[in-house]
MARBA-3410 file (N, C-alpha, C, O; in Angstrom, 1 decimal):
139
0.8,-1.2,0.0,0.0,0.0,0.0,0.9,1.2,0.0,1.9,1.3,0.6 ~ 0.4,2.3,-0.7,1.1,3.5,-0.8,1.0,4.3,0.6,0.1,4.1,1.3 ~ 2.0,5.1,0.8,2.0,6.0,2.0,0.9,7.0,1.8,0.4,7.3,0.7 ~ 0.4,7.6,2.9,-0.6,8.6,2.9,0.0,9.9,2.3,-0.8,10.8,1.9 ~ 1.3,10.1,2.3,2.0,11.2,1.7,3.0,10.8,0.7,3.8,9.9,0.9
2.9,11.4,-0.5,3.8,11.1,-1.6,4.7,12.4,-1.6,4.4,13.4,-2.2 ~ 5.9,12.3,-0.9,6.7,13.5,-0.8,8.2,13.2,-0.9,9.0,14.1,-0.5 ~ 8.5,12.1,-1.5,10.0,11.8,-1.7,10.2,11.5,-3.2,10.8,10.5,-3.5 ~ 9.8,12.4,-4.1,10.0,12.3,-5.5,9.2,11.2,-6.2,9.5,10.9,-7.3 ~ 8.1,10.7,-5.6,7.2,9.8,-6.3,6.5,10.5,-7.4,6.2,9.8,-8.5
6.2,11.8,-7.3,5.5,12.5,-8.3,6.3,13.8,-8.6,6.8,14.5,-7.8 ~ 6.6,14.0,-9.9,7.3,15.1,-10.4,6.6,15.9,-11.5,5.7,15.3,-12.1 ~ 7.0,17.1,-11.7,6.4,17.9,-12.7,7.3,17.8,-14.0,8.3,17.1,-13.9 ~ 7.0,18.6,-15.0,7.8,18.5,-16.3,9.2,19.0,-16.1,10.0,18.8,-17.0 ~ 9.5,19.8,-15.1,10.8,20.3,-14.8,11.6,19.3,-14.0,12.8,19.5,-13.7
11.0,18.2,-13.6,11.6,17.2,-12.7,11.6,17.6,-11.2,12.3,17.0,-10.4 ~ 10.7,18.5,-10.9,10.6,19.0,-9.5,9.6,18.2,-8.8,8.5,17.9,-9.3 ~ 9.9,17.8,-7.6,8.9,17.0,-6.7,7.6,17.8,-6.5,7.6,19.0,-6.3 ~ 6.5,17.1,-6.6,5.2,17.6,-6.3,4.7,16.8,-5.1,4.5,15.6,-5.2 ~ 4.5,17.4,-4.0,4.1,16.7,-2.8,2.6,16.5,-2.9,1.8,17.4,-3.2
2.1,15.2,-2.5,0.7,14.9,-2.6,0.3,14.3,-1.3,1.2,13.7,-0.6 ~ -0.9,14.4,-0.9,-1.5,13.8,0.3,-2.8,13.1,-0.1,-3.5,13.5,-0.9 ~ -3.0,12.0,0.6,-4.2,11.1,0.3,-5.4,11.9,0.8,-5.5,12.3,2.0 ~ -6.4,12.0,-0.1,-7.7,12.6,0.3,-8.7,11.5,0.7,-9.5,11.7,1.6 ~ -8.7,10.4,0.0,-9.7,9.3,0.3,-9.1,8.0,-0.1,-8.2,7.9,-0.9
-9.7,6.9,0.5,-9.3,5.6,0.1,-10.5,4.7,0.5,-11.2,4.8,1.5 ~ -10.7,3.7,-0.4,-11.6,2.6,-0.1,-10.9,1.3,-0.6,-9.7,1.3,-0.9 ~ -11.6,0.2,-0.7,-10.9,-1.1,-1.0,-10.5,-1.1,-2.4,-9.6,-2.0,-2.7 ~ -11.0,-0.3,-3.4,-10.6,-0.4,-4.8,-10.1,0.9,-5.4,-9.8,1.0,-6.6 ~ -10.1,2.0,-4.6,-9.8,3.4,-5.2,-9.2,4.2,-4.1,-9.5,4.2,-3.0
-8.2,5.1,-4.5,-7.6,6.1,-3.7,-7.4,7.3,-4.5,-7.1,7.3,-5.7 ~ -7.5,8.5,-3.8,-7.3,9.8,-4.5,-6.3,10.6,-3.7,-6.4,10.7,-2.4 ~ -5.3,11.2,-4.4,-4.3,12.1,-3.7,-4.5,13.5,-4.3,-4.9,13.6,-5.4 ~ -4.2,14.5,-3.5,-4.2,15.9,-3.9,-2.9,16.5,-3.7,-2.1,16.1,-2.8 ~ -2.6,17.5,-4.5,-1.3,18.3,-4.3,-1.4,19.1,-3.0,-2.4,19.7,-2.7
-0.3,19.0,-2.2,-0.3,19.7,-0.9,-0.2,21.2,-1.3,0.7,21.6,-2.1 ~ -1.0,22.0,-0.7,-1.0,23.5,-0.8,-1.6,24.0,-2.1,-1.4,25.1,-2.6 ~ -2.4,23.2,-2.8,-3.0,23.6,-4.1,-4.1,24.7,-3.8,-4.6,24.8,-2.7 ~ -4.3,25.4,-4.9,-5.5,26.4,-4.9,-6.7,25.5,-5.0,-6.8,24.8,-6.0 ~ -7.7,25.7,-4.1,-8.9,24.8,-4.2,-9.6,24.8,-5.5,-10.2,23.8,-5.9
-9.6,25.9,-6.2,-10.3,26.0,-7.5,-9.5,25.4,-8.6,-10.0,25.3,-9.8 ~ -8.2,25.1,-8.4,-7.3,24.6,-9.4,-6.7,23.3,-8.9,-5.5,23.2,-8.6 ~ -7.5,22.2,-8.8,-7.0,21.0,-8.2,-6.0,20.2,-9.1,-6.1,20.2,-10.3 ~ -5.1,19.5,-8.4,-4.3,18.5,-9.1,-4.6,17.2,-8.3,-4.3,17.1,-7.1 ~ -5.1,16.2,-9.1,-5.5,14.9,-8.5,-4.7,13.7,-9.1,-4.5,13.7,-10.3
-4.3,12.8,-8.3,-3.8,11.5,-8.7,-4.8,10.5,-8.2,-5.0,10.3,-7.0 ~ -5.3,9.7,-9.1,-6.3,8.7,-8.7,-5.8,7.3,-9.2,-5.3,7.1,-10.3 ~ -6.0,6.3,-8.3,-5.7,4.9,-8.6,-6.9,4.1,-8.3,-7.5,4.2,-7.2 ~ -7.3,3.3,-9.3,-8.6,2.6,-9.2,-8.4,1.2,-9.9,-7.7,1.0,-10.9 ~ -8.9,0.2,-9.2,-8.9,-1.2,-9.7,-10.3,-1.8,-9.8,-11.1,-1.5,-9.0
-10.5,-2.6,-10.8,-11.7,-3.4,-10.9,-11.4,-4.7,-11.5,-10.4,-4.9,-12.2 ~ -12.2,-5.7,-11.1,-12.0,-7.1,-11.6,-13.3,-7.7,-12.2,-14.4,-7.3,-11.7 ~ -13.2,-8.5,-13.2,-14.3,-9.2,-13.7,-13.9,-10.6,-14.2,-12.7,-10.9,-14.4 ~ -14.9,-11.4,-14.4,-14.6,-12.8,-14.8,-14.2,-13.7,-13.6,-14.2,-13.2,-12.4 ~ -14.0,-14.9,-13.8,-13.6,-15.8,-12.8,-12.7,-16.9,-13.3,-12.6,-17.1,-14.6
-12.0,-17.6,-12.5,-11.1,-18.7,-12.9,-10.0,-18.2,-13.8,-9.5,-17.1,-13.6 ~ -9.7,-18.9,-14.9,-8.7,-18.6,-15.8,-9.1,-17.3,-16.6,-8.2,-16.7,-17.2 ~ -10.3,-16.9,-16.6,-10.8,-15.8,-17.4,-10.8,-14.5,-16.5,-11.2,-13.5,-17.1 ~ -10.4,-14.6,-15.3,-10.5,-13.4,-14.4,-9.5,-12.3,-14.9,-8.3,-12.7,-15.2 ~ -9.9,-11.1,-15.0,-9.1,-10.0,-15.4,-9.2,-8.8,-14.4,-10.2,-8.6,-13.7
-8.1,-8.1,-14.3,-8.1,-6.9,-13.4,-7.7,-5.7,-14.3,-6.8,-5.8,-15.2 ~ -8.5,-4.6,-14.2,-8.2,-3.4,-14.9,-7.8,-2.4,-13.8,-8.6,-2.0,-12.9 ~ -6.6,-1.9,-14.0,-6.0,-0.9,-13.0,-5.8,0.4,-13.8,-5.3,0.4,-14.9 ~ -6.2,1.5,-13.2,-6.1,2.8,-13.8,-5.3,3.8,-12.9,-5.7,3.9,-11.7 ~ -4.3,4.4,-13.4,-3.6,5.4,-12.6,-3.8,6.7,-13.5,-3.4,6.7,-14.6
-4.4,7.7,-12.9,-4.8,8.9,-13.6,-4.4,10.2,-12.9,-4.4,10.3,-11.7 ~ -4.0,11.2,-13.7,-3.7,12.5,-13.1,-4.5,13.5,-13.9,-4.6,13.5,-15.1 ~ -5.2,14.3,-13.1,-6.0,15.4,-13.6,-5.5,16.7,-13.0,-5.4,16.8,-11.8 ~ -5.2,17.7,-13.9,-4.8,19.0,-13.4,-5.6,20.1,-14.0,-5.7,20.2,-15.2 ~ -6.2,21.0,-13.1,-7.0,22.1,-13.6,-6.1,23.4,-13.5,-5.5,23.6,-12.5
-6.1,24.1,-14.6,-5.4,25.4,-14.7,-6.3,26.4,-15.3,-7.4,26.1,-15.7 ~ -5.8,27.6,-15.4,-6.5,28.7,-16.1,-6.0,28.7,-17.6,-4.8,28.5,-17.8 ~ -6.9,28.8,-18.5,-6.6,28.8,-19.9,-5.6,29.8,-20.3,-5.5,30.9,-19.7 ~ -4.7,29.4,-21.2,-3.7,30.3,-21.8,-4.3,31.3,-22.8,-3.6,32.2,-23.2 ~ -5.6,31.1,-23.2,-6.2,32.0,-24.1,-6.9,33.2,-23.5,-6.9,34.3,-24.0
-7.5,32.9,-22.3,-8.0,34.0,-21.5,-7.7,33.8,-20.0,-7.1,32.8,-19.7 ~ -8.0,34.8,-19.2,-7.5,34.7,-17.8,-8.6,34.2,-16.9,-8.5,34.4,-15.7 ~ -9.7,33.6,-17.4,-10.8,33.3,-16.6,-11.3,31.8,-16.7,-11.8,31.2,-15.8 ~ -11.1,31.2,-17.9,-11.6,29.9,-18.1,-10.7,28.8,-17.5,-9.6,28.6,-17.9 ~ -11.3,28.0,-16.6,-10.6,26.8,-16.1,-10.6,25.7,-17.1,-11.6,25.4,-17.7
-9.4,25.0,-17.3,-9.3,23.9,-18.2,-8.7,22.7,-17.4,-7.9,23.0,-16.5 ~ -9.0,21.5,-17.8,-8.4,20.4,-17.1,-7.7,19.5,-18.1,-8.2,19.1,-19.2 ~ -6.4,19.2,-17.8,-5.6,18.2,-18.6,-5.6,16.9,-17.8,-5.5,16.9,-16.6 ~ -5.8,15.8,-18.6,-5.8,14.5,-17.9,-4.9,13.5,-18.7,-4.8,13.5,-19.9 ~ -4.2,12.7,-17.9,-3.4,11.6,-18.5,-3.6,10.4,-17.6,-3.6,10.5,-16.4
-3.6,9.2,-18.3,-3.8,8.0,-17.5,-3.3,6.8,-18.2,-3.2,6.8,-19.4 ~ -2.9,5.8,-17.3,-2.5,4.5,-17.8,-3.5,3.5,-17.4,-4.0,3.5,-16.3 ~ -3.9,2.6,-18.3,-4.8,1.5,-18.0,-4.0,0.3,-18.2,-3.4,0.0,-19.3 ~ -3.9,-0.5,-17.2,-3.2,-1.8,-17.2,-4.3,-2.9,-17.1,-4.9,-3.0,-16.0 ~ -4.5,-3.7,-18.1,-5.5,-4.7,-18.2,-4.8,-6.1,-18.1,-4.0,-6.4,-19.0
-4.9,-6.8,-17.0,-4.1,-8.0,-16.8,-5.0,-9.3,-16.6,-6.1,-9.2,-16.0 ~ -4.6,-10.4,-17.2,-5.3,-11.6,-17.1,-4.9,-12.4,-15.8,-4.3,-13.4,-15.8 ~ -5.3,-11.8,-14.6,-4.8,-12.3,-13.3,-5.2,-13.7,-13.1,-4.5,-14.4,-12.3 ~ -6.3,-14.2,-13.7,-6.7,-15.6,-13.5,-5.8,-16.6,-14.1,-5.8,-17.8,-13.8 ~ -5.0,-16.2,-15.1,-4.1,-17.1,-15.8,-2.7,-16.7,-15.7,-1.8,-17.1,-16.5
-2.3,-15.9,-14.6,-1.0,-15.5,-14.4,-0.3,-16.3,-13.3,-1.0,-16.5,-12.3 ~ 1.0,-16.6,-13.4,1.7,-17.2,-12.3,2.7,-16.2,-11.8,3.3,-16.4,-10.7 ~ 2.9,-15.1,-12.5,3.8,-14.0,-12.0,3.5,-12.7,-12.7,2.7,-12.7,-13.6 ~ 4.1,-11.6,-12.2,3.9,-10.3,-12.8,4.9,-10.0,-13.8,5.0,-8.8,-14.3 ~ 5.8,-10.9,-14.2,6.9,-10.6,-15.1,6.5,-10.0,-16.4,7.0,-9.0,-16.8
5.5,-10.6,-17.1,5.1,-10.0,-18.4,4.4,-8.7,-18.3,4.5,-7.8,-19.1 ~ 3.6,-8.5,-17.2,3.0,-7.2,-16.9,4.1,-6.1,-16.7,4.0,-5.0,-17.1 ~ 5.1,-6.5,-16.0,6.3,-5.6,-15.7,6.9,-5.2,-17.1,7.3,-4.0,-17.2 ~ 7.0,-6.2,-18.0,7.6,-5.9,-19.3,6.7,-4.8,-20.0,7.3,-3.8,-20.5 ~ 5.4,-5.0,-20.1,4.6,-4.1,-20.9,4.6,-2.7,-20.3,4.6,-1.7,-21.0
4.6,-2.6,-18.9,4.7,-1.3,-18.3,6.0,-0.7,-18.5,6.1,0.6,-18.7 ~ 7.1,-1.4,-18.6,8.4,-0.9,-18.9,8.5,-0.4,-20.3,9.0,0.7,-20.6 ~ 7.8,-1.2,-21.2,7.8,-0.7,-22.7,7.1,0.6,-22.8,7.6,1.5,-23.4 ~ 5.9,0.7,-22.1,5.2,2.0,-22.2,5.9,3.1,-21.5,6.0,4.2,-22.1 ~ 6.5,2.9,-20.3,7.2,3.9,-19.6,8.4,4.4,-20.5,8.6,5.6,-20.6
9.2,3.5,-21.0,10.3,3.9,-21.8,9.9,4.7,-23.0,10.6,5.6,-23.4 ~ 8.9,4.2,-23.7,8.4,4.9,-24.9,7.9,6.3,-24.6,8.2,7.3,-25.3 ~ 7.2,6.5,-23.5,6.7,7.8,-23.1,7.8,8.8,-22.6,7.7,10.0,-22.9 ~ 8.8,8.2,-21.9,9.8,9.1,-21.2,11.2,9.0,-21.7,12.1,9.4,-21.0 ~ 11.4,8.5,-22.9,12.8,8.5,-23.5,12.7,8.7,-25.0,11.7,8.5,-25.6
13.9,9.0,-25.6,14.0,9.1,-27.0,14.6,7.8,-27.6,14.7,7.7,-28.8 ~ 15.0,6.9,-26.8,15.6,5.7,-27.2,17.1,5.8,-27.3,17.8,4.8,-27.4 ~ 17.6,7.0,-27.4,19.0,7.2,-27.5,19.8,7.2,-26.2,21.0,7.3,-26.1 ~ 19.0,7.2,-25.1,19.6,7.3,-23.8,18.8,6.5,-22.7,17.7,6.0,-23.1 ~ 19.3,6.3,-21.6,18.6,5.7,-20.5,18.0,6.7,-19.5,17.5,6.3,-18.4
18.1,8.0,-19.8,17.6,9.0,-19.0,16.1,9.2,-19.1,15.6,9.1,-20.2 ~ 15.4,9.3,-18.0,14.0,9.5,-18.0,13.8,11.0,-18.3,14.3,11.9,-17.6 ~ 12.9,11.3,-19.3,12.6,12.7,-19.6,11.3,13.1,-19.1,10.3,12.5,-19.5 ~ 11.2,14.1,-18.2,10.0,14.5,-17.6,9.4,15.7,-18.4,8.2,16.1,-18.1 ~ 10.1,16.3,-19.3,9.7,17.5,-20.0,8.8,17.3,-21.2,8.6,18.3,-21.9
8.3,16.1,-21.4,7.4,15.9,-22.6,8.1,15.7,-23.9,7.5,15.8,-24.9 ~ 9.5,15.5,-23.8,10.2,15.3,-25.1,10.5,13.8,-25.4,11.1,13.5,-26.4 ~ 10.0,12.9,-24.6,10.1,11.4,-24.9,9.3,11.1,-26.1,8.3,11.8,-26.4 ~ 9.6,10.1,-26.9,8.9,9.8,-28.1,7.4,9.7,-27.9,6.7,10.3,-28.7 ~ 7.0,9.0,-26.9,5.5,8.8,-26.7,4.9,10.1,-26.3,3.7,10.4,-26.7
5.5,10.8,-25.4,5.0,12.1,-25.0,4.8,13.1,-26.1,3.8,13.8,-26.2 ~ 5.8,13.1,-27.0,5.7,14.0,-28.1,4.5,13.8,-29.0,3.8,14.7,-29.4 ~ 4.3,12.5,-29.3,3.1,12.2,-30.2,1.8,12.5,-29.5,0.9,12.9,-30.1 ~ 1.8,12.3,-28.2,0.5,12.7,-27.4,0.3,14.2,-27.4,-0.8,14.6,-27.7 ~ 1.4,14.9,-27.1,1.2,16.4,-27.0,1.0,17.0,-28.4,0.2,18.0,-28.5
1.6,16.5,-29.5,1.4,17.1,-30.8,0.3,16.5,-31.6,-0.1,17.0,-32.6 ~ -0.3,15.4,-31.1,-1.4,14.7,-31.9,-0.8,14.1,-33.1,-1.5,14.0,-34.2 ~ 0.4,13.6,-33.1,1.0,13.1,-34.3,1.2,11.6,-34.2,1.0,11.0,-33.2 ~ 1.6,11.0,-35.4,1.8,9.6,-35.4,3.2,9.4,-35.8,3.7,8.3,-36.0
END
């Protein structure tokens, strides 16, 4: 289980600066974190949610890690806008004997989003190959 405070570089912004988060709520399948010291009308939320369906060898788990950040529009000084990014991991838990293959696909996705392939450095600034295509809407 995660700590109630995420304050040792678990969450960073695009400059690589730590963003401190505190848990707002938790139940058996979902938890929500908020940025410490945020402006109430401009929330930053980190949500983790799990659901399962099926049974036996057909049992699957869907896990979602999502970040939603509300800011003021760059077009005018009044309109609040929300940016959202999330990862969905759909796993065949009923037919798994280990998390090894799941770890591989998460590593594939993470490296694609946060690197250019030419280095082993994690890029937080949106310049990783996957981040670039998301931000630019390109293929």
